[in-house]
C-alpha positions as YAML, in Angstrom:
chain: A
units: angstrom
residues:
- id: 1
  name: MET
  ca: [220.12, 27.19, 152.09]
- id: 2
  name: SER
  ca: [218.11, 28.31, 149.12]
- id: 3
  name: ARG
  ca: [216.78, 31.83, 148.60]
- id: 4
  name: PRO
  ca: [213.02, 32.43, 148.76]
- id: 5
  name: ARG
  ca: [211.17, 32.05, 145.47]
- id: 6
  name: ALA
  ca: [210.00, 35.23, 143.64]
- id: 7
  name: THR
  ca: [207.44, 35.47, 140.84]
- id: 8
  name: ASP
  ca: [206.95, 38.22, 138.29]
- id: 9
  name: GLY
  ca: [205.13, 38.96, 135.02]
- id: 10
  name: ASP
  ca: [201.49, 38.96, 133.91]
- id: 11
  name: THR
  ca: [199.18, 36.21, 135.03]
- id: 12
  name: THR
  ca: [196.58, 34.22, 133.13]
- id: 13
  name: ARG
  ca: [193.74, 32.92, 135.28]
- id: 14
  name: GLY
  ca: [195.81, 33.37, 138.43]
- id: 15
  name: ALA
  ca: [198.89, 31.37, 137.26]
- id: 16
  name: PRO
  ca: [202.20, 33.26, 136.88]
- id: 17
  name: LEU
  ca: [203.66, 33.38, 133.38]
- id: 18
  name: PHE
  ca: [207.22, 33.25, 134.68]
- id: 19
  name: ARG
  ca: [208.69, 31.71, 137.82]
- id: 20
  name: LEU
  ca: [212.08, 32.52, 139.24]
- id: 21
  name: LEU
  ca: [213.51, 29.27, 140.58]
- id: 22
  name: PRO
  ca: [215.64, 29.31, 143.77]
- id: 23
  name: PHE
  ca: [219.46, 29.10, 143.73]
- id: 24
  name: PRO
  ca: [220.71, 25.59, 144.42]
- id: 25
  name: ALA
  ca: [222.56, 24.80, 147.61]
- id: 26
  name: HIS
  ca: [226.34, 25.17, 147.80]
- id: 27
  name: GLY
  ca: [228.19, 22.44, 145.94]
- id: 28
  name: THR
  ca: [225.37, 21.70, 143.48]
- id: 29
  name: ALA
  ca: [226.10, 22.11, 139.75]
- id: 30
  name: MET
  ca: [223.79, 24.24, 137.56]
- id: 31
  name: ASP
  ca: [223.85, 25.10, 133.84]
- id: 32
  name: GLY
  ca: [224.76, 28.78, 133.33]
- id: 33
  name: ALA
  ca: [225.07, 31.45, 135.95]
- id: 34
  name: GLY
  ca: [222.18, 32.69, 138.03]
- id: 35
  name: PRO
  ca: [218.59, 31.48, 138.40]
- id: 36
  name: ALA
  ca: [216.65, 29.74, 135.63]
- id: 37
  name: LEU
  ca: [213.63, 31.51, 134.13]
- id: 38
  name: VAL
  ca: [210.82, 29.07, 133.38]
- id: 39
  name: ARG
  ca: [207.78, 30.12, 131.31]
- id: 40
  name: ARG
  ca: [204.38, 28.91, 132.42]
- id: 41
  name: GLY
  ca: [200.99, 29.42, 130.80]
- id: 42
  name: SER
  ca: [200.08, 31.49, 127.74]
- id: 43
  name: MET
  ca: [201.34, 34.92, 126.67]
- id: 44
  name: ARG
  ca: [197.77, 35.97, 125.71]
- id: 45
  name: LYS
  ca: [196.10, 38.81, 127.55]
- id: 46
  name: LEU
  ca: [192.61, 37.78, 128.62]
- id: 47
  name: LEU
  ca: [190.01, 40.56, 128.27]
- id: 48
  name: PRO
  ca: [186.61, 40.57, 129.98]
- id: 49
  name: SER
  ca: [183.61, 39.75, 127.82]
- id: 50
  name: VAL
  ca: [181.44, 42.57, 126.49]
- id: 51
  name: PRO
  ca: [178.45, 43.03, 128.86]
- id: 52
  name: ASP
  ca: [175.01, 42.36, 127.43]
- id: 53
  name: GLN
  ca: [171.98, 44.64, 127.80]
- id: 54
  name: GLN
  ca: [170.96, 43.20, 131.17]
- id: 55
  name: GLN
  ca: [174.47, 43.64, 132.55]
- id: 56
  name: GLN
  ca: [174.60, 47.23, 131.27]
- id: 57
  name: LEU
  ca: [171.27, 47.97, 132.95]
- id: 58
  name: ALA
  ca: [172.53, 46.48, 136.21]
- id: 59
  name: MET
  ca: [175.72, 48.54, 135.94]
- id: 60
  name: SER
  ca: [173.64, 51.71, 135.47]
- id: 61
  name: ASN
  ca: [171.62, 50.93, 138.58]
- id: 62
  name: GLN
  ca: [174.77, 50.22, 140.58]
- id: 63
  name: LEU
  ca: [176.31, 53.50, 139.43]
- id: 64
  name: ILE
  ca: [173.24, 55.45, 140.55]
- id: 65
  name: ASP
  ca: [173.03, 53.62, 143.88]
- id: 66
  name: SER
  ca: [176.74, 53.84, 144.76]
- id: 67
  name: ARG
  ca: [177.91, 56.61, 147.08]
- id: 68
  name: THR
  ca: [181.04, 58.62, 147.60]
- id: 69
  name: SER
  ca: [182.20, 59.98, 150.96]
- id: 70
  name: SER
  ca: [183.50, 63.42, 151.81]
- id: 71
  name: PRO
  ca: [186.46, 63.92, 154.21]
- id: 72
  name: ARG
  ca: [183.96, 65.01, 156.87]
- id: 73
  name: GLY
  ca: [182.17, 61.68, 156.67]
- id: 74
  name: ALA
  ca: [178.95, 62.96, 155.06]
- id: 75
  name: HIS
  ca: [177.90, 61.46, 151.74]
- id: 76
  name: CYS
  ca: [178.19, 63.76, 148.75]
- id: 77
  name: TYR
  ca: [178.66, 63.57, 144.99]
- id: 78
  name: GLY
  ca: [181.51, 65.13, 143.11]
- id: 79
  name: PRO
  ca: [180.76, 66.83, 139.78]
- id: 80
  name: PHE
  ca: [182.25, 64.03, 137.70]
- id: 81
  name: PHE
  ca: [180.43, 61.29, 139.56]
- id: 82
  name: LEU
  ca: [177.19, 63.27, 139.23]
- id: 83
  name: GLU
  ca: [177.60, 63.44, 135.46]
- id: 84
  name: TYR
  ca: [178.16, 59.68, 135.27]
- id: 85
  name: ALA
  ca: [175.09, 59.09, 137.43]
- id: 86
  name: LEU
  ca: [173.00, 61.27, 135.10]
- id: 87
  name: LEU
  ca: [174.35, 59.42, 132.08]
- id: 88
  name: ALA
  ca: [173.20, 56.20, 133.73]
- id: 89
  name: GLU
  ca: [169.78, 57.79, 134.27]
- id: 90
  name: TYR
  ca: [169.59, 58.75, 130.60]
- id: 91
  name: ASN
  ca: [170.54, 55.19, 129.67]
- id: 92
  name: LEU
  ca: [167.61, 53.92, 131.75]
- id: 93
  name: LEU
  ca: [165.29, 56.47, 130.12]
- id: 94
  name: GLN
  ca: [166.24, 55.33, 126.63]
- id: 95
  name: ARG
  ca: [165.33, 51.76, 127.50]
- id: 96
  name: GLN
  ca: [161.83, 52.76, 128.67]
- id: 97
  name: ARG
  ca: [160.80, 54.31, 125.31]
- id: 98
  name: LEU
  ca: [158.00, 56.39, 126.79]
- id: 99
  name: PRO
  ca: [155.42, 57.08, 124.04]
- id: 100
  name: GLY
  ca: [155.33, 60.71, 122.92]
- id: 101
  name: VAL
  ca: [158.16, 61.85, 125.25]
- id: 102
  name: TYR
  ca: [161.48, 63.03, 123.85]
- id: 103
  name: THR
  ca: [164.31, 64.44, 125.97]
- id: 104
  name: VAL
  ca: [167.95, 65.47, 125.53]
- id: 105
  name: PRO
  ca: [170.42, 66.75, 128.16]
- id: 106
  name: ALA
  ca: [171.60, 70.35, 127.83]
- id: 107
  name: ALA
  ca: [175.05, 70.98, 126.40]
- id: 108
  name: ARG
  ca: [176.14, 73.47, 129.06]
- id: 109
  name: THR
  ca: [174.98, 71.63, 132.17]
- id: 110
  name: PRO
  ca: [173.94, 68.05, 132.90]
- id: 111
  name: LEU
  ca: [171.40, 69.30, 135.46]
- id: 112
  name: VAL
  ca: [168.94, 70.50, 132.79]
- id: 113
  name: TRP
  ca: [167.21, 68.28, 130.25]
- id: 114
  name: PHE
  ca: [165.12, 69.67, 127.39]
- id: 115
  name: GLY
  ca: [162.02, 67.76, 126.38]
- id: 116
  name: VAL
  ca: [158.92, 67.79, 124.24]
- id: 117
  name: LEU
  ca: [155.63, 66.03, 124.96]
- id: 118
  name: PHE
  ca: [153.24, 64.91, 122.21]
- id: 119
  name: ILE
  ca: [149.67, 64.26, 123.41]
- id: 120
  name: ARG
  ca: [147.74, 61.82, 121.24]
- id: 121
  name: GLN
  ca: [144.34, 61.68, 122.91]
- id: 122
  name: GLY
  ca: [142.20, 63.30, 125.56]
- id: 123
  name: TYR
  ca: [141.55, 66.97, 126.26]
- id: 124
  name: TYR
  ca: [145.03, 67.98, 125.09]
- id: 125
  name: GLN
  ca: [145.06, 65.86, 121.94]
- id: 126
  name: GLU
  ca: [147.48, 67.06, 119.22]
- id: 127
  name: GLY
  ca: [149.28, 69.29, 121.70]
- id: 128
  name: VAL
  ca: [153.06, 69.63, 121.40]
- id: 129
  name: PHE
  ca: [154.41, 70.99, 124.68]
- id: 130
  name: ARG
  ca: [158.06, 71.79, 125.28]
- id: 131
  name: PHE
  ca: [159.37, 71.53, 128.83]
- id: 132
  name: SER
  ca: [162.57, 71.47, 130.88]
- id: 133
  name: VAL
  ca: [163.61, 69.03, 133.59]
- id: 134
  name: ILE
  ca: [165.65, 70.74, 136.33]
- id: 135
  name: ILE
  ca: [167.68, 68.27, 138.39]
- id: 136
  name: PRO
  ca: [168.92, 69.19, 141.91]
- id: 137
  name: GLU
  ca: [172.66, 69.32, 142.52]
- id: 138
  name: GLN
  ca: [172.36, 66.66, 145.25]
- id: 139
  name: PHE
  ca: [170.88, 64.13, 142.84]
- id: 140
  name: PRO
  ca: [170.07, 61.30, 143.33]
- id: 141
  name: ASP
  ca: [169.70, 62.42, 146.93]
- id: 142
  name: GLY
  ca: [167.62, 65.43, 147.82]
- id: 143
  name: ASP
  ca: [164.32, 66.55, 146.33]
- id: 144
  name: CYS
  ca: [162.46, 65.39, 143.26]
- id: 145
  name: PRO
  ca: [163.51, 66.89, 139.89]
- id: 146
  name: ARG
  ca: [161.33, 69.79, 138.73]
- id: 147
  name: VAL
  ca: [159.47, 70.09, 135.42]
- id: 148
  name: VAL
  ca: [158.67, 73.50, 133.92]
- id: 149
  name: MET
  ca: [156.50, 73.94, 130.83]
- id: 150
  name: GLU
  ca: [157.75, 76.40, 128.21]
- id: 151
  name: THR
  ca: [154.33, 77.50, 126.90]
- id: 152
  name: PRO
  ca: [151.30, 78.34, 129.09]
- id: 153
  name: VAL
  ca: [149.21, 75.24, 129.86]
- id: 154
  name: PHE
  ca: [145.77, 75.44, 131.48]
- id: 155
  name: HIS
  ca: [145.97, 72.38, 133.70]
- id: 156
  name: PRO
  ca: [145.15, 71.73, 137.38]
- id: 157
  name: LEU
  ca: [148.73, 70.60, 138.11]
- id: 158
  name: VAL
  ca: [150.51, 73.39, 136.20]
- id: 159
  name: HIS
  ca: [151.13, 76.66, 138.03]
- id: 160
  name: PRO
  ca: [149.54, 79.46, 135.96]
- id: 161
  name: GLU
  ca: [152.43, 81.92, 136.56]
- id: 162
  name: THR
  ca: [155.60, 79.84, 136.74]
- id: 163
  name: GLY
  ca: [154.55, 76.96, 134.48]
- id: 164
  name: GLU
  ca: [155.96, 74.43, 136.94]
- id: 165
  name: VAL
  ca: [154.21, 71.05, 137.08]
- id: 166
  name: ASP
  ca: [153.40, 69.66, 140.51]
- id: 167
  name: ILE
  ca: [155.51, 66.52, 140.13]
- id: 168
  name: ARG
  ca: [156.28, 66.27, 143.82]
- id: 169
  name: ARG
  ca: [152.77, 64.98, 144.61]
- id: 170
  name: GLY
  ca: [153.74, 61.74, 142.90]
- id: 171
  name: PHE
  ca: [156.98, 61.48, 144.89]
- id: 172
  name: GLN
  ca: [156.31, 62.67, 148.43]
- id: 173
  name: ARG
  ca: [159.76, 61.46, 149.39]
- id: 174
  name: TRP
  ca: [162.34, 60.95, 146.67]
- id: 175
  name: LYS
  ca: [163.94, 57.52, 147.14]
- id: 176
  name: ARG
  ca: [167.26, 57.19, 145.39]
- id: 177
  name: ASN
  ca: [167.05, 53.39, 145.21]
- id: 178
  name: SER
  ca: [163.53, 53.32, 143.78]
- id: 179
  name: HIS
  ca: [162.86, 56.53, 141.84]
- id: 180
  name: HIS
  ca: [164.46, 57.60, 138.57]
- id: 181
  name: ILE
  ca: [164.07, 60.48, 136.15]
- id: 182
  name: TRP
  ca: [162.08, 58.32, 133.74]
- id: 183
  name: HIS
  ca: [159.48, 57.95, 136.52]
- id: 184
  name: VAL
  ca: [159.17, 61.75, 136.57]
- id: 185
  name: LEU
  ca: [158.58, 61.87, 132.82]
- id: 186
  name: LEU
  ca: [156.09, 59.02, 133.03]
- id: 187
  name: TYR
  ca: [154.17, 60.91, 135.72]
- id: 188
  name: LEU
  ca: [154.23, 64.05, 133.54]
- id: 189
  name: ARG
  ca: [152.78, 62.13, 130.61]
- id: 190
  name: LYS
  ca: [150.03, 60.55, 132.70]
- id: 191
  name: ALA
  ca: [149.03, 63.95, 134.11]
- id: 192
  name: PHE
  ca: [147.79, 65.00, 130.66]
- id: 193
  name: TYR
  ca: [145.71, 61.84, 130.20]
- id: 194
  name: LYS
  ca: [144.28, 61.44, 133.70]
- id: 195
  name: ILE
  ca: [143.37, 64.81, 135.18]
- id: 196
  name: GLU
  ca: [143.84, 65.16, 138.97]
- id: 197
  name: THR
  ca: [142.11, 67.96, 140.86]
- id: 198
  name: VAL
  ca: [143.07, 67.30, 144.50]
- id: 199
  name: GLN
  ca: [145.21, 70.12, 145.94]
- id: 200
  name: PRO
  ca: [145.73, 71.74, 142.53]
- id: 201
  name: SER
  ca: [148.38, 74.24, 141.52]
- id: 202
  name: ASN
  ca: [145.75, 75.96, 139.35]
- id: 203
  name: PRO
  ca: [142.48, 76.05, 141.35]
- id: 204
  name: GLU
  ca: [140.58, 77.66, 138.48]
- id: 205
  name: ALA
  ca: [141.38, 74.77, 136.15]
- id: 206
  name: ALA
  ca: [140.46, 72.22, 138.83]
- id: 207
  name: VAL
  ca: [137.07, 73.81, 139.56]
- id: 208
  name: MET
  ca: [136.32, 74.17, 135.86]
- id: 209
  name: PHE
  ca: [137.18, 70.52, 135.25]
- id: 210
  name: GLU
  ca: [134.86, 69.41, 138.06]
- id: 211
  name: LYS
  ca: [131.90, 71.72, 137.38]
- id: 212
  name: ALA
  ca: [132.18, 72.98, 133.79]
- id: 213
  name: ARG
  ca: [133.76, 70.23, 131.73]
- id: 214
  name: ASP
  ca: [132.83, 71.85, 128.40]
- id: 215
  name: MET
  ca: [134.52, 75.11, 129.35]
- id: 216
  name: PHE
  ca: [137.59, 73.18, 130.47]
- id: 217
  name: ALA
  ca: [137.72, 71.40, 127.11]
- id: 218
  name: LEU
  ca: [137.65, 74.77, 125.32]
- id: 219
  name: ARG
  ca: [140.48, 76.15, 127.47]
- id: 220
  name: ALA
  ca: [142.52, 73.01, 126.90]
- id: 221
  name: ALA
  ca: [141.95, 73.31, 123.14]
- id: 222
  name: GLU
  ca: [143.24, 76.88, 123.30]
- id: 223
  name: CYS
  ca: [146.43, 75.61, 124.94]
- id: 224
  name: VAL
  ca: [146.84, 73.03, 122.21]
- id: 225
  name: LYS
  ca: [146.43, 75.67, 119.50]
- id: 226
  name: LEU
  ca: [148.89, 77.99, 121.23]
- id: 227
  name: SER
  ca: [151.48, 75.23, 121.51]
- id: 228
  name: ARG
  ca: [151.22, 74.47, 117.79]
- id: 229
  name: ASP
  ca: [151.28, 78.13, 116.79]
- id: 230
  name: ARG
  ca: [154.52, 78.62, 118.74]
- id: 231
  name: LEU
  ca: [156.06, 75.37, 117.56]
- id: 232
  name: MET
  ca: [158.43, 77.07, 115.10]
- id: 233
  name: ASP
  ca: [159.45, 79.83, 117.52]
- id: 234
  name: PRO
  ca: [163.03, 79.77, 118.85]
- id: 235
  name: PRO
  ca: [163.31, 77.92, 122.17]
- id: 236
  name: ALA
  ca: [163.50, 79.81, 125.43]
- id: 237
  name: SER
  ca: [167.13, 78.74, 125.97]
- id: 238
  name: ASP
  ca: [170.05, 79.40, 123.63]
- id: 239
  name: ASP
  ca: [171.67, 76.09, 124.60]
- id: 240
  name: PRO
  ca: [172.92, 74.17, 121.51]
- id: 241
  name: HIS
  ca: [170.88, 71.12, 122.57]
- id: 242
  name: SER
  ca: [167.57, 72.98, 122.82]
- id: 243
  name: ILE
  ca: [164.85, 71.24, 120.84]
- id: 244
  name: VAL
  ca: [164.09, 73.22, 117.68]
- id: 245
  name: PHE
  ca: [161.30, 72.61, 115.16]
- id: 246
  name: SER
  ca: [161.56, 73.69, 111.51]
- id: 247
  name: GLN
  ca: [159.45, 73.48, 108.38]
- id: 248
  name: PHE
  ca: [159.69, 70.34, 106.29]
- id: 249
  name: ARG
  ca: [162.45, 70.67, 103.67]
- id: 250
  name: PRO
  ca: [162.38, 67.88, 101.07]
- id: 251
  name: GLU
  ca: [166.09, 68.10, 100.25]
- id: 252
  name: VAL
  ca: [166.99, 67.67, 103.93]
- id: 253
  name: HIS
  ca: [164.21, 65.61, 105.53]
- id: 254
  name: GLU
  ca: [162.92, 63.42, 102.70]
- id: 255
  name: PRO
  ca: [165.96, 61.05, 102.59]
- id: 256
  name: VAL
  ca: [165.68, 60.55, 106.36]
- id: 257
  name: ARG
  ca: [161.93, 59.98, 106.09]
- id: 258
  name: GLN
  ca: [162.38, 57.37, 103.36]
- id: 259
  name: ALA
  ca: [165.07, 55.60, 105.38]
- id: 260
  name: MET
  ca: [162.68, 55.40, 108.34]
- id: 261
  name: LEU
  ca: [159.88, 54.01, 106.18]
- id: 262
  name: GLN
  ca: [162.05, 51.35, 104.52]
- id: 263
  name: PRO
  ca: [161.76, 47.94, 106.21]
- id: 264
  name: LYS
  ca: [164.99, 46.56, 107.55]
- id: 265
  name: LYS
  ca: [166.70, 43.88, 105.51]
- id: 266
  name: GLU
  ca: [167.25, 40.50, 107.08]
- id: 267
  name: GLU
  ca: [171.03, 40.96, 107.10]
- id: 268
  name: ASP
  ca: [170.59, 44.26, 108.99]
- id: 269
  name: LEU
  ca: [168.56, 42.67, 111.77]
- id: 270
  name: PRO
  ca: [170.46, 41.78, 114.96]
- id: 271
  name: SER
  ca: [171.17, 38.15, 115.64]
- id: 272
  name: GLY
  ca: [171.59, 36.27, 118.86]
- id: 273
  name: PRO
  ca: [169.52, 35.54, 121.96]
- id: 274
  name: ALA
  ca: [168.13, 39.10, 122.10]
- id: 275
  name: SER
  ca: [166.45, 38.70, 118.68]
- id: 276
  name: ALA
  ca: [165.26, 35.11, 119.09]
- id: 277
  name: GLY
  ca: [161.56, 34.52, 118.69]
- id: 278
  name: TYR
  ca: [158.76, 34.37, 116.13]
- id: 279
  name: SER
  ca: [157.21, 37.22, 114.16]
- id: 280
  name: TRP
  ca: [153.53, 37.24, 113.25]
- id: 281
  name: VAL
  ca: [153.87, 40.20, 110.90]
- id: 282
  name: GLN
  ca: [154.67, 39.94, 107.21]
- id: 283
  name: PRO
  ca: [157.96, 41.77, 106.46]
- id: 284
  name: GLY
  ca: [157.33, 45.18, 104.92]
- id: 285
  name: THR
  ca: [153.81, 45.54, 106.37]
- id: 286
  name: LEU
  ca: [152.20, 46.52, 109.66]
- id: 287
  name: ASP
  ca: [149.37, 43.97, 109.42]
- id: 288
  name: ILE
  ca: [149.18, 41.40, 112.21]
- id: 289
  name: PHE
  ca: [148.78, 37.75, 111.15]
- id: 290
  name: SER
  ca: [149.22, 38.79, 107.52]
- id: 291
  name: LYS
  ca: [151.60, 35.96, 106.66]
- id: 292
  name: PRO
  ca: [149.76, 32.99, 105.08]
- id: 293
  name: GLU
  ca: [149.85, 29.78, 107.02]
- id: 294
  name: SER
  ca: [152.01, 27.00, 105.57]
- id: 295
  name: LEU
  ca: [151.21, 23.35, 106.08]
...
């Protein structure tokens, strides 16, 4: 009788690299002593391909949607998994590129994000408002993240004493599979362009907006001026990642400014399917259809 066959070693596409052949039956001749070791396949180690942008986005969504279970059977999130889920949220936020909204997670805790909002039109035009996003520990389950303004803002949705923005009205029930932090920031941005007065956090601002629009515009302009006057003040938090503004220093900021204004060279542009397409802008300009037609 022959012994059962055993396999060992790395595999390439499911095939064993080495196979241990069975001992022959009694009375059969065999070269050398012991079993013969036969090599099959390649010695190369196959690595998975690098995921593209769509795969990375899908991985971020899967990470946010996946759950972990506690020994008691209830679903909960450990601290490390929570940090990875928030990193996935920040990855989604970066892909949205919300105009005039800039955020960075705090250095001491992943549950606080510092942000600044630039308003470019409307009653709060030219305002620069710093804020903080406070994320619940049960995220992405639980309640909606909170947003607190750093400087006083006269707005129907901003509480006059605490500075908290009524974000929850846009998310009556936080749905972990549908809602993300970038939705909260998008709602915050829209609140400064489209004023809502139903069930306000600041009734005085709501009544003034409905019945004395000129007075409301003056109060909003005062908030804008106050935000710009306090722009260079130290932030409310001493966290290393707090957003800080400073005066323009040519020796520090001018090289960065020039690098931003320089058009990218063709060899610096990405290549591949993500960059395929046609451009209707002359390189080095911002004019649309500026390139002369060629016959």
